[in-house]
Backbone as XML, in Angstrom:
<?xml version="1.0"?>
<chain id="A" units="angstrom">
  <residue number="1" name="MET">
    <atom name="N" x="57.905" y="126.283" z="120.917"/>
    <atom name="CA" x="57.411" y="125.008" z="120.468"/>
    <atom name="C" x="58.113" y="123.910" z="121.276"/>
  </residue>
  <residue number="2" name="PRO">
    <atom name="N" x="57.333" y="123.039" z="121.949"/>
    <atom name="CA" x="57.953" y="121.971" z="122.748"/>
    <atom name="C" x="58.510" y="120.868" z="121.847"/>
  </residue>
  <residue number="3" name="ASP">
    <atom name="N" x="59.501" y="120.186" z="122.394"/>
    <atom name="CA" x="60.097" y="119.070" z="121.659"/>
    <atom name="C" x="59.131" y="117.901" z="121.620"/>
  </residue>
  <residue number="4" name="PRO">
    <atom name="N" x="59.271" y="117.045" z="120.604"/>
    <atom name="CA" x="58.444" y="115.838" z="120.562"/>
    <atom name="C" x="58.780" y="114.911" z="121.734"/>
  </residue>
  <residue number="5" name="ALA">
    <atom name="N" x="57.819" y="114.120" z="122.139"/>
    <atom name="CA" x="58.031" y="113.191" z="123.248"/>
    <atom name="C" x="58.955" y="112.055" z="122.801"/>
  </residue>
  <residue number="6" name="PRO">
    <atom name="N" x="59.730" y="111.495" z="123.734"/>
    <atom name="CA" x="60.615" y="110.381" z="123.364"/>
    <atom name="C" x="59.803" y="109.117" z="123.081"/>
  </residue>
  <residue number="7" name="LEU">
    <atom name="N" x="60.405" y="108.225" z="122.332"/>
    <atom name="CA" x="59.754" y="106.946" z="122.020"/>
    <atom name="C" x="59.858" y="106.006" z="123.217"/>
  </residue>
  <residue number="8" name="LEU">
    <atom name="N" x="58.775" y="105.351" z="123.536"/>
    <atom name="CA" x="58.753" y="104.367" z="124.606"/>
    <atom name="C" x="58.909" y="102.968" z="124.002"/>
  </residue>
  <residue number="9" name="GLN">
    <atom name="N" x="58.975" y="101.963" z="124.865"/>
    <atom name="CA" x="59.194" y="100.600" z="124.386"/>
    <atom name="C" x="58.055" y="100.136" z="123.475"/>
  </residue>
  <residue number="10" name="GLY">
    <atom name="N" x="56.837" y="100.452" z="123.821"/>
    <atom name="CA" x="55.706" y="100.092" z="122.969"/>
    <atom name="C" x="55.749" y="100.785" z="121.621"/>
  </residue>
  <residue number="11" name="ASP">
    <atom name="N" x="56.247" y="102.023" z="121.614"/>
    <atom name="CA" x="56.382" y="102.766" z="120.359"/>
    <atom name="C" x="57.388" y="102.090" z="119.440"/>
  </residue>
  <residue number="12" name="TRP">
    <atom name="N" x="58.499" y="101.637" z="120.019"/>
    <atom name="CA" x="59.504" y="100.943" z="119.206"/>
    <atom name="C" x="58.938" y="99.643" z="118.648"/>
  </residue>
  <residue number="13" name="SER">
    <atom name="N" x="58.103" y="98.979" z="119.425"/>
    <atom name="CA" x="57.466" y="97.748" z="118.949"/>
    <atom name="C" x="56.542" y="98.040" z="117.775"/>
  </residue>
  <residue number="14" name="ASP">
    <atom name="N" x="55.763" y="99.110" z="117.890"/>
    <atom name="CA" x="54.878" y="99.508" z="116.794"/>
    <atom name="C" x="55.682" y="99.916" z="115.562"/>
  </residue>
  <residue number="15" name="ASN">
    <atom name="N" x="56.801" y="100.619" z="115.795"/>
    <atom name="CA" x="57.668" y="101.002" z="114.676"/>
    <atom name="C" x="58.185" y="99.762" z="113.946"/>
  </residue>
  <residue number="16" name="GLY">
    <atom name="N" x="58.596" y="98.752" z="114.715"/>
    <atom name="CA" x="59.098" y="97.521" z="114.105"/>
    <atom name="C" x="58.029" y="96.814" z="113.290"/>
  </residue>
  <residue number="17" name="ALA">
    <atom name="N" x="56.803" y="96.783" z="113.822"/>
    <atom name="CA" x="55.708" y="96.146" z="113.087"/>
    <atom name="C" x="55.400" y="96.916" z="111.804"/>
  </residue>
  <residue number="18" name="ALA">
    <atom name="N" x="55.382" y="98.234" z="111.892"/>
    <atom name="CA" x="55.113" y="99.038" z="110.700"/>
    <atom name="C" x="56.233" y="98.883" z="109.674"/>
  </residue>
  <residue number="19" name="LEU">
    <atom name="N" x="57.474" y="98.793" z="110.140"/>
    <atom name="CA" x="58.601" y="98.625" z="109.221"/>
    <atom name="C" x="58.544" y="97.274" z="108.512"/>
  </residue>
  <residue number="20" name="LYS">
    <atom name="N" x="58.178" y="96.232" z="109.246"/>
    <atom name="CA" x="58.024" y="94.911" z="108.613"/>
    <atom name="C" x="56.935" y="94.945" z="107.547"/>
  </residue>
  <residue number="21" name="LEU">
    <atom name="N" x="55.839" y="95.619" z="107.856"/>
    <atom name="CA" x="54.754" y="95.715" z="106.888"/>
    <atom name="C" x="55.156" y="96.549" z="105.674"/>
  </residue>
  <residue number="22" name="LEU">
    <atom name="N" x="56.007" y="97.552" z="105.878"/>
    <atom name="CA" x="56.496" y="98.334" z="104.741"/>
    <atom name="C" x="57.356" y="97.476" z="103.816"/>
  </residue>
  <residue number="23" name="TRP">
    <atom name="N" x="58.190" y="96.607" z="104.395"/>
    <atom name="CA" x="58.992" y="95.694" z="103.567"/>
    <atom name="C" x="58.099" y="94.722" z="102.799"/>
  </residue>
  <residue number="24" name="ILE">
    <atom name="N" x="57.051" y="94.233" z="103.461"/>
    <atom name="CA" x="56.099" y="93.351" z="102.779"/>
    <atom name="C" x="55.421" y="94.097" z="101.647"/>
  </residue>
  <residue number="25" name="ASN">
    <atom name="N" x="55.079" y="95.371" z="101.890"/>
    <atom name="CA" x="54.452" y="96.187" z="100.847"/>
    <atom name="C" x="55.388" y="96.371" z="99.657"/>
  </residue>
  <residue number="26" name="LEU">
    <atom name="N" x="56.665" y="96.563" z="99.925"/>
    <atom name="CA" x="57.639" y="96.683" z="98.847"/>
    <atom name="C" x="57.674" y="95.407" z="98.001"/>
  </residue>
  <residue number="27" name="LEU">
    <atom name="N" x="57.677" y="94.264" z="98.655"/>
    <atom name="CA" x="57.680" y="92.996" z="97.918"/>
    <atom name="C" x="56.387" y="92.794" z="97.124"/>
  </residue>
  <residue number="28" name="LEU">
    <atom name="N" x="55.268" y="93.181" z="97.714"/>
    <atom name="CA" x="53.989" y="93.046" z="97.013"/>
    <atom name="C" x="53.930" y="93.935" z="95.783"/>
  </residue>
  <residue number="29" name="MET">
    <atom name="N" x="54.373" y="95.170" z="95.905"/>
    <atom name="CA" x="54.318" y="96.074" z="94.760"/>
    <atom name="C" x="55.325" y="95.671" z="93.682"/>
  </residue>
  <residue number="30" name="THR">
    <atom name="N" x="56.470" y="95.109" z="94.086"/>
    <atom name="CA" x="57.423" y="94.592" z="93.106"/>
    <atom name="C" x="56.819" y="93.410" z="92.362"/>
  </residue>
  <residue number="31" name="THR">
    <atom name="N" x="56.156" y="92.532" z="93.092"/>
    <atom name="CA" x="55.476" y="91.396" z="92.464"/>
    <atom name="C" x="54.420" y="91.868" z="91.481"/>
  </residue>
  <residue number="32" name="ALA">
    <atom name="N" x="53.635" y="92.864" z="91.887"/>
    <atom name="CA" x="52.588" y="93.390" z="91.003"/>
    <atom name="C" x="53.197" y="94.012" z="89.755"/>
  </residue>
  <residue number="33" name="ALA">
    <atom name="N" x="54.254" y="94.785" z="89.916"/>
    <atom name="CA" x="54.864" y="95.449" z="88.762"/>
    <atom name="C" x="55.453" y="94.449" z="87.777"/>
  </residue>
  <residue number="34" name="ILE">
    <atom name="N" x="56.132" y="93.456" z="88.291"/>
    <atom name="CA" x="56.757" y="92.476" z="87.403"/>
    <atom name="C" x="55.700" y="91.637" z="86.694"/>
  </residue>
  <residue number="35" name="SER">
    <atom name="N" x="54.721" y="91.149" z="87.436"/>
    <atom name="CA" x="53.719" y="90.280" z="86.807"/>
    <atom name="C" x="52.855" y="91.051" z="85.808"/>
  </residue>
  <residue number="36" name="LEU">
    <atom name="N" x="52.446" y="92.276" z="86.159"/>
    <atom name="CA" x="51.650" y="93.053" z="85.216"/>
    <atom name="C" x="52.481" y="93.511" z="84.022"/>
  </residue>
  <residue number="37" name="GLY">
    <atom name="N" x="53.744" y="93.805" z="84.257"/>
    <atom name="CA" x="54.622" y="94.173" z="83.148"/>
    <atom name="C" x="54.813" y="93.038" z="82.165"/>
  </residue>
  <residue number="38" name="PHE">
    <atom name="N" x="55.027" y="91.843" z="82.679"/>
    <atom name="CA" x="55.155" y="90.693" z="81.796"/>
    <atom name="C" x="53.844" y="90.403" z="81.067"/>
  </residue>
  <residue number="39" name="ALA">
    <atom name="N" x="52.722" y="90.480" z="81.803"/>
    <atom name="CA" x="51.442" y="90.127" z="81.193"/>
    <atom name="C" x="50.996" y="91.144" z="80.144"/>
  </residue>
  <residue number="40" name="HIS">
    <atom name="N" x="51.302" y="92.408" z="80.366"/>
    <atom name="CA" x="50.760" y="93.446" z="79.501"/>
    <atom name="C" x="51.723" y="93.907" z="78.413"/>
  </residue>
  <residue number="41" name="ALA">
    <atom name="N" x="53.031" y="93.736" z="78.631"/>
    <atom name="CA" x="53.983" y="94.281" z="77.671"/>
    <atom name="C" x="54.952" y="93.250" z="77.109"/>
  </residue>
  <residue number="42" name="ILE">
    <atom name="N" x="55.605" y="92.508" z="77.968"/>
    <atom name="CA" x="56.691" y="91.655" z="77.504"/>
    <atom name="C" x="56.190" y="90.437" z="76.744"/>
  </residue>
  <residue number="43" name="ILE">
    <atom name="N" x="55.232" y="89.730" z="77.295"/>
    <atom name="CA" x="54.743" y="88.518" z="76.619"/>
    <atom name="C" x="54.092" y="88.837" z="75.267"/>
  </residue>
  <residue number="44" name="PRO">
    <atom name="N" x="53.181" y="89.815" z="75.179"/>
    <atom name="CA" x="52.602" y="90.092" z="73.856"/>
    <atom name="C" x="53.646" y="90.522" z="72.826"/>
  </residue>
  <residue number="45" name="SER">
    <atom name="N" x="54.598" y="91.328" z="73.242"/>
    <atom name="CA" x="55.627" y="91.776" z="72.317"/>
    <atom name="C" x="56.523" y="90.615" z="71.878"/>
  </residue>
  <residue number="46" name="ALA">
    <atom name="N" x="56.892" y="89.762" z="72.817"/>
    <atom name="CA" x="57.758" y="88.630" z="72.486"/>
    <atom name="C" x="57.030" y="87.599" z="71.624"/>
  </residue>
  <residue number="47" name="VAL">
    <atom name="N" x="55.743" y="87.428" z="71.841"/>
    <atom name="CA" x="54.976" y="86.496" z="71.007"/>
    <atom name="C" x="54.836" y="87.050" z="69.589"/>
  </residue>
  <residue number="48" name="ASP">
    <atom name="N" x="54.554" y="88.338" z="69.465"/>
    <atom name="CA" x="54.418" y="88.950" z="68.136"/>
    <atom name="C" x="55.723" y="88.928" z="67.349"/>
  </residue>
  <residue number="49" name="SER">
    <atom name="N" x="56.839" y="89.085" z="68.053"/>
    <atom name="CA" x="58.124" y="89.087" z="67.350"/>
    <atom name="C" x="58.660" y="87.682" z="67.101"/>
  </residue>
  <residue number="50" name="GLY">
    <atom name="N" x="58.023" y="86.682" z="67.689"/>
    <atom name="CA" x="58.451" y="85.303" z="67.490"/>
    <atom name="C" x="59.480" y="84.814" z="68.498"/>
  </residue>
  <residue number="51" name="THR">
    <atom name="N" x="59.827" y="85.637" z="69.477"/>
    <atom name="CA" x="60.780" y="85.225" z="70.508"/>
    <atom name="C" x="60.188" y="84.140" z="71.388"/>
  </residue>
  <residue number="52" name="PHE">
    <atom name="N" x="58.926" y="84.288" z="71.768"/>
    <atom name="CA" x="58.196" y="83.268" z="72.519"/>
    <atom name="C" x="57.194" y="82.610" z="71.580"/>
  </residue>
  <residue number="53" name="SER">
    <atom name="N" x="56.875" y="81.365" z="71.879"/>
    <atom name="CA" x="55.837" y="80.702" z="71.082"/>
    <atom name="C" x="54.462" y="81.215" z="71.505"/>
  </residue>
  <residue number="54" name="ARG">
    <atom name="N" x="53.463" y="80.903" z="70.720"/>
    <atom name="CA" x="52.094" y="81.367" z="71.010"/>
    <atom name="C" x="51.557" y="80.793" z="72.320"/>
  </residue>
  <residue number="55" name="THR">
    <atom name="N" x="52.106" y="79.664" z="72.764"/>
    <atom name="CA" x="51.613" y="79.069" z="74.015"/>
    <atom name="C" x="51.985" y="79.906" z="75.240"/>
  </residue>
  <residue number="56" name="ALA">
    <atom name="N" x="52.936" y="80.811" z="75.098"/>
    <atom name="CA" x="53.304" y="81.680" z="76.223"/>
    <atom name="C" x="52.166" y="82.629" z="76.569"/>
  </residue>
  <residue number="57" name="SER">
    <atom name="N" x="51.292" y="82.902" z="75.635"/>
    <atom name="CA" x="50.168" y="83.809" z="75.894"/>
    <atom name="C" x="49.175" y="83.240" z="76.895"/>
  </residue>
  <residue number="58" name="ARG">
    <atom name="N" x="49.198" y="81.954" z="77.105"/>
    <atom name="CA" x="48.239" y="81.372" z="78.059"/>
    <atom name="C" x="48.588" y="81.729" z="79.503"/>
  </residue>
  <residue number="59" name="PHE">
    <atom name="N" x="49.801" y="82.223" z="79.758"/>
    <atom name="CA" x="50.184" y="82.623" z="81.109"/>
    <atom name="C" x="49.705" y="84.029" z="81.464"/>
  </residue>
  <residue number="60" name="ARG">
    <atom name="N" x="49.301" y="84.802" z="80.474"/>
    <atom name="CA" x="48.908" y="86.186" z="80.710"/>
    <atom name="C" x="47.759" y="86.346" z="81.705"/>
  </residue>
  <residue number="61" name="PRO">
    <atom name="N" x="46.672" y="85.577" z="81.603"/>
    <atom name="CA" x="45.589" y="85.763" z="82.590"/>
    <atom name="C" x="46.048" y="85.477" z="84.021"/>
  </residue>
  <residue number="62" name="TYR">
    <atom name="N" x="46.909" y="84.474" z="84.190"/>
    <atom name="CA" x="47.397" y="84.153" z="85.534"/>
    <atom name="C" x="48.262" y="85.286" z="86.080"/>
  </residue>
  <residue number="63" name="LEU">
    <atom name="N" x="49.067" y="85.879" z="85.219"/>
    <atom name="CA" x="49.898" y="86.992" z="85.657"/>
    <atom name="C" x="49.055" y="88.221" z="86.002"/>
  </residue>
  <residue number="64" name="TYR">
    <atom name="N" x="47.980" y="88.455" z="85.247"/>
    <atom name="CA" x="47.071" y="89.553" z="85.589"/>
    <atom name="C" x="46.424" y="89.329" z="86.959"/>
  </residue>
  <residue number="65" name="VAL">
    <atom name="N" x="46.016" y="88.101" z="87.222"/>
    <atom name="CA" x="45.391" y="87.793" z="88.512"/>
    <atom name="C" x="46.398" y="87.971" z="89.647"/>
  </residue>
  <residue number="66" name="ILE">
    <atom name="N" x="47.624" y="87.487" z="89.464"/>
    <atom name="CA" x="48.656" y="87.636" z="90.496"/>
    <atom name="C" x="48.931" y="89.111" z="90.758"/>
  </residue>
  <residue number="67" name="GLY">
    <atom name="N" x="49.061" y="89.902" z="89.712"/>
    <atom name="CA" x="49.320" y="91.330" z="89.874"/>
    <atom name="C" x="48.182" y="92.058" z="90.560"/>
  </residue>
  <residue number="68" name="THR">
    <atom name="N" x="46.960" y="91.729" z="90.195"/>
    <atom name="CA" x="45.797" y="92.369" z="90.810"/>
    <atom name="C" x="45.679" y="92.012" z="92.282"/>
  </residue>
  <residue number="69" name="ILE">
    <atom name="N" x="45.884" y="90.758" z="92.607"/>
    <atom name="CA" x="45.832" y="90.336" z="94.010"/>
    <atom name="C" x="46.935" y="91.025" z="94.805"/>
  </residue>
  <residue number="70" name="ALA">
    <atom name="N" x="48.124" y="91.135" z="94.228"/>
    <atom name="CA" x="49.232" y="91.794" z="94.929"/>
    <atom name="C" x="48.900" y="93.261" z="95.202"/>
  </residue>
  <residue number="71" name="ILE">
    <atom name="N" x="48.265" y="93.933" z="94.262"/>
    <atom name="CA" x="47.897" y="95.340" z="94.475"/>
    <atom name="C" x="46.832" y="95.459" z="95.562"/>
  </residue>
  <residue number="72" name="ILE">
    <atom name="N" x="45.839" y="94.594" z="95.547"/>
    <atom name="CA" x="44.775" y="94.648" z="96.556"/>
    <atom name="C" x="45.341" y="94.388" z="97.951"/>
  </residue>
  <residue number="73" name="VAL">
    <atom name="N" x="46.206" y="93.390" z="98.071"/>
    <atom name="CA" x="46.806" y="93.088" z="99.372"/>
    <atom name="C" x="47.724" y="94.230" z="99.810"/>
  </residue>
  <residue number="74" name="ALA">
    <atom name="N" x="48.447" y="94.837" z="98.876"/>
    <atom name="CA" x="49.322" y="95.964" z="99.221"/>
    <atom name="C" x="48.518" y="97.162" z="99.709"/>
  </residue>
  <residue number="75" name="LEU">
    <atom name="N" x="47.375" y="97.424" z="99.116"/>
    <atom name="CA" x="46.531" y="98.526" z="99.575"/>
    <atom name="C" x="45.979" y="98.256" z="100.974"/>
  </residue>
  <residue number="76" name="ALA">
    <atom name="N" x="45.532" y="97.024" z="101.203"/>
    <atom name="CA" x="45.058" y="96.659" z="102.537"/>
    <atom name="C" x="46.190" y="96.767" z="103.551"/>
  </residue>
  <residue number="77" name="ASN">
    <atom name="N" x="47.378" y="96.358" z="103.140"/>
    <atom name="CA" x="48.555" y="96.450" z="104.001"/>
    <atom name="C" x="48.892" y="97.906" z="104.312"/>
  </residue>
  <residue number="78" name="ALA">
    <atom name="N" x="48.743" y="98.785" z="103.347"/>
    <atom name="CA" x="49.019" y="100.210" z="103.571"/>
    <atom name="C" x="48.068" y="100.790" z="104.613"/>
  </residue>
  <residue number="79" name="PHE">
    <atom name="N" x="46.798" y="100.425" z="104.547"/>
    <atom name="CA" x="45.856" y="100.906" z="105.552"/>
    <atom name="C" x="46.196" y="100.348" z="106.936"/>
  </residue>
  <residue number="80" name="LEU">
    <atom name="N" x="46.687" y="99.114" z="106.992"/>
    <atom name="CA" x="47.103" y="98.531" z="108.261"/>
    <atom name="C" x="48.332" y="99.261" z="108.813"/>
  </residue>
  <residue number="81" name="ILE">
    <atom name="N" x="49.251" y="99.630" z="107.954"/>
    <atom name="CA" x="50.431" y="100.388" z="108.382"/>
    <atom name="C" x="50.007" y="101.737" z="108.961"/>
  </residue>
  <residue number="82" name="ILE">
    <atom name="N" x="49.092" y="102.406" z="108.293"/>
    <atom name="CA" x="48.610" y="103.702" z="108.786"/>
    <atom name="C" x="47.925" y="103.530" z="110.137"/>
  </residue>
  <residue number="83" name="ASP">
    <atom name="N" x="47.142" y="102.466" z="110.286"/>
    <atom name="CA" x="46.438" y="102.218" z="111.535"/>
    <atom name="C" x="47.417" y="101.940" z="112.670"/>
  </residue>
  <residue number="84" name="ILE">
    <atom name="N" x="48.457" y="101.170" z="112.404"/>
    <atom name="CA" x="49.451" y="100.864" z="113.435"/>
    <atom name="C" x="50.234" y="102.121" z="113.813"/>
  </residue>
  <residue number="85" name="SER">
    <atom name="N" x="50.624" y="102.897" z="112.821"/>
    <atom name="CA" x="51.497" y="104.051" z="113.055"/>
    <atom name="C" x="50.773" y="105.236" z="113.660"/>
  </residue>
  <residue number="86" name="ARG">
    <atom name="N" x="49.495" y="105.319" z="113.473"/>
    <atom name="CA" x="48.759" y="106.504" z="113.894"/>
    <atom name="C" x="48.818" y="106.729" z="115.400"/>
  </residue>
  <residue number="87" name="GLY">
    <atom name="N" x="48.758" y="105.660" z="116.163"/>
    <atom name="CA" x="48.758" y="105.796" z="117.623"/>
    <atom name="C" x="50.030" y="106.402" z="118.162"/>
  </residue>
  <residue number="88" name="TRP">
    <atom name="N" x="51.172" y="105.895" z="117.743"/>
    <atom name="CA" x="52.416" y="106.433" z="118.293"/>
    <atom name="C" x="52.771" y="107.781" z="117.690"/>
  </residue>
  <residue number="89" name="ILE">
    <atom name="N" x="52.313" y="108.066" z="116.482"/>
    <atom name="CA" x="52.566" y="109.403" z="115.921"/>
    <atom name="C" x="51.757" y="110.443" z="116.693"/>
  </residue>
  <residue number="90" name="GLU">
    <atom name="N" x="50.535" y="110.104" z="117.074"/>
    <atom name="CA" x="49.733" y="111.025" z="117.890"/>
    <atom name="C" x="50.379" y="111.257" z="119.241"/>
  </residue>
  <residue number="91" name="ASP">
    <atom name="N" x="51.009" y="110.224" z="119.819"/>
    <atom name="CA" x="51.662" y="110.384" z="121.122"/>
    <atom name="C" x="52.907" y="111.254" z="121.021"/>
  </residue>
  <residue number="92" name="ILE">
    <atom name="N" x="53.642" y="111.134" z="119.925"/>
    <atom name="CA" x="54.878" y="111.902" z="119.769"/>
    <atom name="C" x="54.576" y="113.353" z="119.401"/>
  </residue>
  <residue number="93" name="TYR">
    <atom name="N" x="53.644" y="113.548" z="118.499"/>
    <atom name="CA" x="53.299" y="114.890" z="118.019"/>
    <atom name="C" x="51.844" y="115.207" z="118.358"/>
  </residue>
  <residue number="94" name="PRO">
    <atom name="N" x="51.527" y="115.469" z="119.620"/>
    <atom name="CA" x="50.126" y="115.701" z="119.991"/>
    <atom name="C" x="49.535" y="116.963" z="119.375"/>
  </residue>
  <residue number="95" name="ARG">
    <atom name="N" x="50.369" y="117.970" z="119.095"/>
    <atom name="CA" x="49.847" y="119.197" z="118.499"/>
    <atom name="C" x="49.323" y="118.971" z="117.097"/>
  </residue>
  <residue number="96" name="TRP">
    <atom name="N" x="49.880" y="118.026" z="116.380"/>
    <atom name="CA" x="49.493" y="117.751" z="115.007"/>
    <atom name="C" x="48.038" y="117.302" z="114.919"/>
  </residue>
  <residue number="97" name="TYR">
    <atom name="N" x="47.566" y="116.596" z="115.958"/>
    <atom name="CA" x="46.223" y="116.014" z="115.931"/>
    <atom name="C" x="45.233" y="116.804" z="116.767"/>
  </residue>
  <residue number="98" name="GLN">
    <atom name="N" x="45.520" y="118.053" z="117.085"/>
    <atom name="CA" x="44.579" y="118.833" z="117.888"/>
    <atom name="C" x="43.418" y="119.297" z="117.064"/>
  </residue>
</chain>
């Protein structure tokens, strides 16, 4: 079995772009988790127990929208990461894509 090919300068550039997009994806999914968690669990529970006033419930639709948008953008970002990474992975491991 031959060794994988070394990374070239363009490959390192693609790796950097994919890594930046992975960090953005992490932030997007964290945003989605926090906003959906607050909208679906924390706010209703805190309003029912009296910790928050009833006016806090008006923020729930906005948090649902923020969470949904973050998930949609994260999914689109994931496909972009796969598209960027696919070229240099094929160059490094040509047998994998035969």
